N, C-alpha and C positions, 0 to 999 in steps of 0.2 A: 504494500500500500504506500503510495507516494506521500511524502511529507507535505503537510499543509503550509501555506505561506504564513509566517508568524502573525501577521496582522489579522488573519482570519480565525485564529484560534480563540475559542470562547470557553471550552471546557477541557480539563485535564484529569486523567486518572493517575492518582498518586501511587498506585501499585504497579501497573504495567507501562506507565508513561504515555499511554495513548492520548492523542490530541484530537479534538473535535470542533467543528465549525458551528455547533449548536449546543445549547445547554441541555444536559441530560442527567437524570438522577443516578444512573448506573452506567458503567463502562460497557460499550458495545463489544469490546474485545474480550475482556476477562470477567465481566460481571460484577466487578468491585463497585461498592457504593462510596468509596473514598474519593469523591470527585471535588474538584475545585472549579468554580465557574465564575466568570466575570466578563463583561463586554470588552474590557481592555486587556484581558489576560495576556494576549500575545504581544502587547506593546510595552509592557512594564519590565524594568530591569534592575531596580534598586531594591535590595533585600536586607532584612535584619534577621539573623538566625540566633536563637537563644536556646541553650540546652535546658531541658526541663528538670527543675529541682536538681541541679547538676551534682552537687556534693552527695546528696542523699541517693541519687540515682546510681552513682558510681559505687557507693557502699552497698546498695542492694544488689547490684550486678555481681559484686565480689563476695557477697554473703547471702546465698539464697534463702537462708532462714529469716532474713529480714523482709523478704519480698512483700508479704501480706501484712506487715506490721507498720504502725506509725513510727517514723524515724525522725529524730531531731539531731542534726549535726551541729556541734558547738561545744562550748565549755560547760562543764557541770559545776556544781557548787553555787554559793550564794550570788556570785557575780558573773556567772557564766551567761553567755549570750547565744541565741540561736543564729547560726550562720545560714542554715538551710533547713526548711521543714518539707518533708515529702508530702505528696498530695493527699495521702491518707490522713496524716497528722493535721493538715490544713482544714479538714472538715470539722475539726474540733476547735479551731481558732488560732493555734500557733502560727506565727509568721516570722520571717527573717528579721533580725535585729531586735526581737523581743527578748527581754530577760528570761533566762532559762526557767527560773522559779515560777514565773507567770505562765510560761508555756506548759509546764508540768501541772500547774493548777488546772489548766484547761484540758489537758490530755495526760492524765497521770500514768496511763499505760504505755506511753511513748518510750522507745528505746533511744538512749542518748549515745551517739558515736562521736568520739573525739576527731576533729578534722585532721586529715593527712594531706597537707598542702603539696608535698612532693609528688604524691600519687595523682592528685588532681591536675597538677601541672603536666605530668606525663600524658594523662588522658586528653587534656586540652591540646597538646601538641599533635596527638593522633587526629583529633577533630580538625585542627587547622590544616593538617596535611591533606585531608579530603576537600576542604574549602579550596585549597590551592590547585586541585585538579580541575576546578570549575572556572576559576578566573584568577588572574594575578592581582586584581583589585580587591584586596581584603583589608579591612580596617578593624583590627581587634579592639574591643572596648574593655574586655576583662578575660579571665580564663574561660568563661562560658558564653560569650556573646561576641558577635562581630557584624559589621556591615559588609555587604558584597555588592559590587557593581558588575553586572553581567552584560552590559552593553557590548554589542558586537560578537557575542558568543553564539548567536543563532546559526550563523553560517558555519562556524567551526564544528558545532555538534549536530547540526541538522535538526535542531529542535529549539523550542522557545526557551528563554531564560527560566520561565516557570517550570518547564519540564526538567531542566537541569537542576533546579533547586530541589524538586521532588526526588531526583536521582541522588543528590547529595544527602538528603535526609535518609533515604533508603540505605545508602552505603554506610552512614554513621550507625544506623541500627544494626546492620550486618557485621561491620568490622569492629566497632567500638562497643556495641551492645548497650547504648543509651539512646534516648529519643530527643528530638529537637522540635521547636516550633518556629514557623517561618512567617514573616510578614513581607509582602511584596507590594511595592508602590512605585511612585515616580520621584520620590525624594526620601531622604533619611528619616526625617521626623515622622512621616506617615508609615514608613516601613517598620520603624521601631514600635510605634503604637499598634500596628496591625499584628505584630508577632505576639502580642500579649492578649489578643482578642479571643483565641480559641485554644488556649493551653489546656492540657498538655497534648503533644503530638499534633499541633494545629498547623493550618496553612490558611492564612487570611490575606485578602487582597483589598486594597483601597486604591481606586483610580481617580482621575480628575473629575469624572462625572458624578461621583458620590462622596468625595472627600468632605465638602462643606456640610452635607447632610449628616454624615457619620459623626463629625465633630460637634455638631450643633448642641446636642443635649448633654455632652460630657461636662463634668465639673471643671472649673477653671484651673484647678491644680494639676490637671492632666497635661497641661502645656509644659514642656521642659523649661526649667528655670524659674517656675512659679512655686516658690516655697511657701511655708505657712505665713511668714510676714508679708510677702507680696500678695498672697491670696487675701489676707485680711484687709489690706489696703484697697484692693480691687472691690471687695465685697462692700466696704463702706460707701463706695461710689455706685453700688447697685449692680455690680458685675459678678454674677455667681456662676454662670456657665459660659462655655466657649461661644454659644449662640448669642449671649449678651454682648460679647466682644464683636461678633460679626455684624451686629446691628449698628455699631459705632463707626462713624467715618474715620478712616485711618489717620487723617490729618488731626482730628480732634484727639485721638489717643496719643499721637505724637506730641501735641501741645501739652496734654495733661501729664504724661509720664515720660516724656523725652524719648531717647533712643529705645528704651524698654517698651514704651507704648507702640512705637512703630514696628518693633520686632514682634510683639504680641499680635498686632493687627495682621501681619503677614502669616504667622503661624495659624491663626484662627481661620484663615482662608485657605489653608493647606499649602502655603508657599514656604519653601526652604531651599535656598540656593547652595547649600554646602555640598561639596563633592566628597566622594568616598576617597579617603587619603590612605595610601599604601603604608607609609611609615609615619605613624603618629609620634611626634617628638615627646619623649619621656621628660616630664618636668621634675619629677622627684621619685625616689624609691625609699620606702619606709617600712618599719615593722614596729609593733607595739604589743604589750600584754597587760591585761587587767589582773590584779592580785585578788585572791579570795579574801584576804584580810589586809588592812592597811599596813604598809611597811615603812618604818622610819630608820632602821639600822643601815648604816652606810655600806657595810660589807655585803649585806643581803641585796641592797639595791645594785651594787656593782656586779654581783653574781648574776643578777637577772638581766642586767644591761648587756653583758657580753654576748649571749646567744642571739640577741636581737641584732647586734652589730654584725655577727657572722651571717645572719639571714640576709641582711641588706647587702653585704659584700658578695654573697653567693649570687644574688639577683643581678648585681652589677656585672660580675664576671660572666654569668650565663649569657648576657646580652652584649658583652664586650663594651661596657660603658664605664665611665668614671664620674665622680661627683666632686664639686668644688666646695660646697658648704655643708657642714654637719649641723643637724638640728636635733636638739633634745626636747622631748615632750614629757611633761609630768602633769598628772591630775591629782589634786589634793583630796583629802578626805571630805572636804566641803564642795567637791566637784568643780573647783576652780582650775582651769587649764593654764599651765605655764609653758611657754616655748622659748627656748634659748638657742642661738645659732652662732657659729663661728666659721669664717671662710678660711680655707687653707691656702698656703702659698702656691701649691700645685694640686691639680685634681688627683684623686686616688680611688681605688676600688678595694683597698686592703682593710680587712676587719680590724686589724691591730691599730691602724691609724684612726679609723672611725671611733674605736673604743677609747683610745687615749684622749682624743679631743672631747668626746662626749663626757668622759669621766671628769675632766676638769670643770666642765659646766655643772655636772651633777653635784660635785663637792660643794659648790657655792650655794646650791639650792637645798641641800639636806636639812639645814636648820629650819626650813619652812615646811617640813613634812609634818605628819606622815603622808604617804602617797598611796593612791589606789590604782594608779596606772603609770607605766613608763614606756616611752617609745623613742626611737631614734630614726633619723632619715637623712638622706643625701639630696641636696638640691644642686642646681647648676650642672645638670646632667649633660654629658657630651660623649662622643664616641672615643674609645680607647685608641691612643696613638701607639701602635705596636713598636714603632721605631724609637720611641722616647726611652731614655734610661730610667731606672727607678727614681722617682721624684723626691728631692730633699723636701722635708716637711718643716714647718715653722716651729718656733720654740713652744708655742701653745700646745702643740701635739707631743711635746717632750721627746722629739727625735732630732738628731743632727744629721749632717750629710753622711757621716760614717755609719750611723745606725740604720738609716733608712734602707740601704741596699740589703743589709742582713735581715731586716724584718720582711722585706719582699721575698727573699730566698726561702726563709723559714715557712712563710705562708704558702708559697707556691709548692713547696715540698709536701706540706700537709694536704693541700688540694689534690696533689697527685695520688697520695695514699688513699684519700677518701674516694677518689674517682675509681680506684681499683678494688678497694675492699669495703666501701660503704662509709657513710657519714660518721658512724660511731667508732670507726677503727682507730681514730686518733683525735685527741682534743687537748686543749690547754687546761692547766690546773684551775683556772678561774671559772671554768664552765659550770653552769648550773646543772647539777646531776638530774 
């Protein structure tokens, strides 16, 4: 059967990838009822793909005993937070970012699983590899979601971008054994919104003909960038839904709210000119941990700081990046957040340099404890200069030009041992057990 011209495709079978020029409730080829239909289906090429309850799905994949149980991935204890709630757990009310004790009050039968970020990163890379078979234009947003631009792929694969996306979803299920939800549209804003419309294992389409109507009744906080404070301000002016924004002249919104108003006017009408960007420039790399009980002891704080510095360094090394500014984050027992930063003389990706710099800032803040959270990050991110010699660090980092190369050699040797025998094969004495 000859392939249809992309612009004539109206329906797609998500199972056999059959494409049809008319809307149909079931596939004429394989009988599947997993159909996607839209008048513009063959002309749309911007997609957002989101892994369904990613962390929980990976845990259920790896432990079949969890398949039919409500699973909460996150930290246990008084201050644990839900990172991901599986769809069974969500029926009872738990959601991501909810304190674990509240989630357990809603769903006491839930199984708590501690996050395994190294595993999730590996699975994310497997998913990304499948994305890359569909298009080089992939913009990752996090481990479990990305934008894809499939413009121009119809001739390459002899099928519409919609059919290629269905193929991608099918391959992820087959190879990685997790599911994804897809949003397809003509811009990034609407594609991302669509991917959340039919979860899990969904495929939703928003075209130019129905974007304004679909947006009309949604609450105003569904627009990206509209947080609680902005939403409250808009509500004071009688703007509760996106439809309320649509009824306002764009110039009136611009006069009232400045550039934000003009931006909201465009989004409310389904307009978004952002391109899918292949390499999103990393602005910062960070890691943090919340303590089960407040910590005031300096030795304890130093011990907890070190593995965070190692985690940040590992991410920098993995992506061949360096950072120029070390940032220390602390949250007091009264929930006041303190951030302190120091710029190095030269960029680094070494955990030892990050730690010694953050340690100096920590020592100045210890008298203001106790603390419930500590974090460390690197800003001023840039690509690693492979040809550059080990960078001398400034006095603040407590390293001179003689010490810096030795620190570099020791850390690289540790990295080599870990790469061969695992992360726990070698560690420094200050490591938190």
